[in-house]
KETI-573791 format. One line per 5 residues: their letters; for each residue x, y, z of N, C-alpha, C, CB. Coordinates in pm, 1 decimal, always signed. Glycine has a CB too. Example, Ala and Ser with C-alpha at 12.3 -4.5 7.8 and 13.67 -1.06 7.14 Angstrom:
REM residues 2
as	+1319.0,-569.0,+780.0,+1230.0,-450.0,+780.0,+1320.0,-330.0,+780.0,+1130.8,-447.3,+904.6; +1285.0,-225.0,+708.0,+1367.0,-106.0,+714.0,+1290.0,+3.0,+787.0,+1408.4,-59.8,+572.5 .
REM end
This chain:
REM residues 72
mtvaa	+6985.3,-7778.8,-15393.9,+6896.6,-7884.8,-15354.4,+6973.0,-8015.6,-15327.3,+6791.5,-7905.9,-15461.5; +7076.7,-8042.4,-15402.0,+7153.7,-8165.0,-15380.3,+7231.7,-8159.3,-15249.5,+7249.5,-8188.9,-15497.0; +7270.6,-8037.6,-15208.8,+7342.7,-8023.3,-15081.5,+7249.7,-8057.8,-14966.2,+7398.7,-7879.1,-15064.8; +7128.6,-8005.7,-14969.8,+7031.7,-8032.6,-14864.2,+6997.0,-8182.0,-14861.1,+6904.0,-7947.5,-14884.7; +6979.7,-8243.5,-14977.9,+6945.9,-8385.7,-14983.7,+7061.6,-8470.8,-14930.3,+6911.5,-8427.1,-15128.6 .
siila	+7184.5,-8433.0,-14958.9,+7298.5,-8510.7,-14909.3,+7313.6,-8495.2,-14757.5,+7428.2,-8466.6,-14980.3; +7280.8,-8377.0,-14704.9,+7287.0,-8356.7,-14559.5,+7180.4,-8441.4,-14491.3,+7268.2,-8206.6,-14523.4; +7060.0,-8441.4,-14545.0,+6951.9,-8521.1,-14486.3,+6984.2,-8670.2,-14495.4,+6817.7,-8491.1,-14556.9; +7034.9,-8715.0,-14608.8,+7071.5,-8855.1,-14625.4,+7181.7,-8895.4,-14526.9,+7117.0,-8881.2,-14769.5; +7280.1,-8807.6,-14506.8,+7388.4,-8837.3,-14412.3,+7335.2,-8844.1,-14269.7,+7499.8,-8731.3,-14422.2 .
avagg	+7240.7,-8755.1,-14234.9,+7183.5,-8756.2,-14100.5,+7103.7,-8884.0,-14076.6,+7094.1,-8633.2,-14079.2; +7024.7,-8925.1,-14175.2,+6944.2,-9046.4,-14161.3,+7035.0,-9169.0,-14153.6,+6845.0,-9060.0,-14279.4; +7134.2,-9177.2,-14241.3,+7225.6,-9291.5,-14240.1,+7305.0,-9295.4,-14109.4,+7321.6,-9285.2,-14360.8; +7348.7,-9179.9,-14060.2,+7421.8,-9175.0,-13933.0,+7334.4,-9217.8,-13817.5,+7475.6,-9035.2,-13907.5; +7207.3,-9176.2,-13819.1,+7115.0,-9216.7,-13712.9,+7090.7,-9365.9,-13712.8,+6983.5,-9144.2,-13727.2 .
iifvl	+7074.7,-9423.9,-13832.2,+7052.3,-9568.6,-13841.4,+7174.7,-9645.0,-13792.3,+7018.9,-9609.3,-13986.1; +7291.9,-9600.4,-13831.5,+7415.4,-9667.3,-13787.2,+7431.0,-9654.6,-13635.7,+7539.4,-9607.2,-13859.2; +7397.0,-9537.2,-13581.1,+7407.2,-9518.1,-13436.7,+7312.7,-9612.3,-13363.3,+7376.6,-9372.3,-13399.4; +7189.1,-9624.6,-13409.7,+7092.1,-9712.2,-13343.4,+7138.1,-9857.7,-13350.7,+6952.1,-9697.0,-13407.5; +7190.4,-9899.7,-13465.9,+7236.9,-10037.1,-13479.3,+7355.6,-10066.4,-13387.6,+7274.9,-10065.2,-13623.6 .
ldswq	+7451.1,-9975.3,-13382.4,+7566.5,-9995.5,-13293.9,+7525.7,-9993.8,-13146.6,+7672.3,-9887.9,-13319.6; +7434.8,-9906.1,-13110.4,+7390.6,-9897.2,-12971.8,+7320.1,-10025.2,-12928.8,+7298.0,-9777.0,-12953.1; +7230.7,-10076.1,-13011.7,+7159.7,-10199.3,-12975.8,+7256.0,-10318.9,-12975.0,+7043.0,-10225.1,-13074.4; +7354.3,-10320.4,-13065.1,+7451.7,-10428.4,-13067.6,+7536.4,-10429.3,-12940.1,+7541.5,-10415.6,-13190.6; +7578.7,-10311.0,-12893.0,+7660.1,-10303.7,-12771.8,+7578.5,-10337.6,-12648.2,+7721.2,-10164.9,-12757.1 .
rrdvt	+7455.7,-10296.6,-12642.6,+7372.5,-10327.8,-12525.0,+7338.4,-10475.9,-12518.2,+7243.5,-10245.3,-12527.4; +7326.5,-10541.2,-12631.6,+7289.9,-10681.9,-12633.9,+7403.2,-10767.8,-12581.6,+7251.8,-10724.9,-12774.7; +7528.0,-10731.4,-12603.7,+7641.6,-10812.0,-12560.4,+7668.0,-10801.4,-12411.4,+7764.5,-10771.4,-12635.7; +7618.7,-10699.4,-12349.2,+7643.4,-10682.0,-12206.8,+7548.7,-10772.3,-12129.3,+7625.8,-10533.6,-12164.3; +7606.4,-10867.5,-12056.4,+7526.0,-10954.9,-11971.5,+7559.7,-10923.2,-11827.2,+7551.3,-11105.9,-12003.7 .
ptptp	+7460.2,-10908.6,-11743.8,+7489.7,-10876.1,-11603.7,+7556.0,-10994.4,-11534.1,+7360.9,-10835.9,-11528.9; +7662.4,-10966.5,-11463.7,+7731.3,-11070.4,-11388.3,+7678.0,-11069.8,-11246.0,+7885.5,-11049.1,-11390.3; +7655.3,-11185.8,-11188.5,+7603.9,-11187.1,-11051.7,+7709.9,-11135.6,-10954.8,+7559.1,-11329.3,-11011.7; +7668.2,-11051.4,-10865.6,+7759.7,-10997.1,-10766.3,+7732.8,-11064.3,-10632.9,+7744.9,-10843.2,-10754.6; +7837.0,-11093.4,-10557.7,+7816.4,-11155.0,-10426.9,+7747.2,-11055.0,-10333.6,+7951.9,-11202.5,-10366.0 .
psppp	+7670.2,-11104.4,-10240.0,+7603.2,-11012.5,-10147.8,+7705.7,-10937.0,-10063.3,+7505.1,-11089.2,-10056.6; +7680.2,-10812.4,-10043.9,+7773.4,-10730.9,-9965.6,+7748.9,-10753.2,-9817.0,+7758.8,-10580.5,-10001.0; +7854.4,-10743.1,-9736.0,+7837.5,-10761.8,-9591.2,+7755.0,-10647.4,-9534.3,+7975.1,-10770.3,-9519.5; +7690.7,-10671.2,-9421.9,+7609.7,-10563.0,-9363.3,+7699.2,-10446.1,-9322.4,+7529.4,-10614.6,-9240.4; +7649.3,-10326.2,-9333.5,+7733.3,-10210.7,-9298.0,+7763.0,-10207.7,-9148.6,+7664.9,-10079.6,-9340.1 .
appep	+7882.1,-10161.4,-9117.9,+7922.8,-10149.9,-8978.2,+7847.5,-10034.1,-8913.5,+8076.5,-10129.3,-8966.3; +7821.3,-10044.1,-8784.0,+7751.7,-9932.8,-8718.4,+7839.3,-9807.8,-8722.3,+7715.3,-9969.1,-8571.5; +7778.0,-9693.2,-8734.3,+7858.9,-9570.7,-8742.2,+7932.4,-9544.4,-8611.2,+7770.6,-9450.2,-8777.4; +8050.6,-9492.0,-8626.2,+8132.2,-9460.1,-8509.9,+8081.4,-9330.5,-8448.2,+8282.4,-9448.3,-8548.3; +8072.7,-9324.9,-8315.5,+8024.2,-9199.5,-8255.1,+8122.1,-9085.6,-8284.6,+8005.4,-9216.0,-8101.1 .
prrsw	+8071.4,-8965.8,-8297.5,+8161.2,-8853.9,-8329.5,+8258.8,-8827.5,-8215.2,+8080.0,-8726.5,-8359.7; +8379.9,-8791.2,-8252.4,+8480.9,-8759.6,-8151.1,+8474.7,-8611.8,-8120.7,+8623.2,-8800.1,-8198.1; +8466.3,-8583.3,-7996.0,+8464.2,-8443.5,-7953.7,+8606.1,-8399.5,-7921.9,+8371.2,-8423.2,-7830.8; +8631.4,-8273.1,-7931.8,+8767.4,-8224.2,-7915.3,+8818.5,-8242.3,-7772.2,+8774.5,-8078.0,-7954.3; +8730.5,-8253.3,-7674.6,+8777.1,-8268.2,-7537.0,+8796.8,-8414.6,-7498.1,+8679.0,-8202.7,-7441.8 .
dfddr	+8770.3,-8509.2,-7590.5,+8786.8,-8649.9,-7559.2,+8931.8,-8697.5,-7568.1,+8701.8,-8731.4,-7650.9; +9017.5,-8622.7,-7631.6,+9155.3,-8668.4,-7646.8,+9249.6,-8549.0,-7635.9,+9175.0,-8741.9,-7782.4; +9371.8,-8579.2,-7597.6,+9473.9,-8476.2,-7580.3,+9561.8,-8475.9,-7704.9,+9559.1,-8500.8,-7450.6; +9548.1,-8372.2,-7786.4,+9623.4,-8367.1,-7911.8,+9737.4,-8265.4,-7906.7,+9530.2,-8333.8,-8027.1; +9774.6,-8226.0,-7787.1,+9884.2,-8128.5,-7777.0,+10017.6,-8195.2,-7802.8,+9885.1,-8061.5,-7638.8 .
rpegp	+10108.4,-8122.5,-7860.6,+10242.6,-8171.7,-7888.9,+10336.7,-8118.7,-7780.1,+10290.4,-8127.8,-8032.1; +10426.0,-8204.6,-7733.6,+10521.0,-8155.2,-7634.3,+10616.2,-8053.8,-7696.4,+10600.0,-8271.5,-7573.1; +10641.5,-7948.6,-7622.9,+10733.1,-7845.6,-7671.5,+10852.8,-7838.1,-7577.5,+10661.9,-7707.0,-7682.2; +10967.0,-7815.5,-7636.4,+11087.1,-7799.7,-7555.9,+11139.2,-7931.7,-7503.1,+11060.4,-7707.0,-7441.6; +11240.1,-7925.1,-7419.9,+11298.6,-8047.9,-7364.4,+11201.5,-8114.9,-7267.5,+11431.9,-8017.1,-7293.0 .
qdslw	+11199.5,-8246.7,-7264.2,+11106.7,-8320.9,-7180.5,+11156.1,-8338.0,-7037.8,+11080.7,-8455.1,-7240.7; +11278.8,-8297.2,-7011.2,+11330.6,-8314.4,-6876.3,+11322.3,-8186.8,-6793.4,+11473.1,-8361.6,-6882.2; +11251.0,-8086.4,-6845.5,+11241.7,-7962.7,-6769.3,+11138.4,-7977.4,-6657.4,+11204.9,-7844.7,-6861.9; +11134.7,-7883.0,-6567.7,+11048.2,-7887.8,-6451.1,+10900.8,-7884.6,-6489.3,+11079.8,-7772.7,-6358.4; +10863.8,-7807.4,-6594.1,+10724.0,-7788.5,-6629.4,+10676.9,-7879.3,-6742.9,+10701.2,-7645.8,-6667.1 .
sgwag	+10757.2,-7975.9,-6781.3,+10720.0,-8058.1,-6896.2,+10602.4,-8149.8,-6861.8,+10840.4,-8141.4,-6943.8; +10497.6,-8137.4,-6935.0,+10382.8,-8225.7,-6920.8,+10297.1,-8201.4,-6800.4,+10427.9,-8362.4,-6917.5; +10308.7,-8090.1,-6733.3,+10229.2,-8068.4,-6612.4,+10079.9,-8052.8,-6643.7,+10279.6,-7944.7,-6538.5; +10045.7,-7998.5,-6760.4,+9904.5,-7978.8,-6792.5,+9837.2,-8109.0,-6836.9,+9890.2,-7873.4,-6901.6; +9915.5,-8206.5,-6884.1,+9857.0,-8331.5,-6929.6,+9829.1,-8428.5,-6817.5,+9946.0,-8395.7,-7028.8 .
rr	+9874.9,-8401.7,-6695.8,+9854.5,-8490.7,-6581.8,+9712.4,-8477.7,-6530.1,+9955.1,-8460.0,-6469.7; +9665.7,-8583.4,-6467.9,+9528.9,-8580.7,-6410.6,+9534.0,-8606.2,-6265.1,+9437.6,-8682.9,-6476.9 .
REM end
């Protein structure tokens, strides 16, 4: 019986200490004013794969066929 009573007493005392510490920590926190954030930038349109040439040059650049497909 003393074991059960000591467990209950420890649980109650721990709960009271937890509530006191929690309220003490919440009371010290004061909200700091934050500056207004700038308006969000408009979203950038999606880039499609055919909008840009991402090929890497292969081989020497002075050959006859170098860059022929990239010309318009």
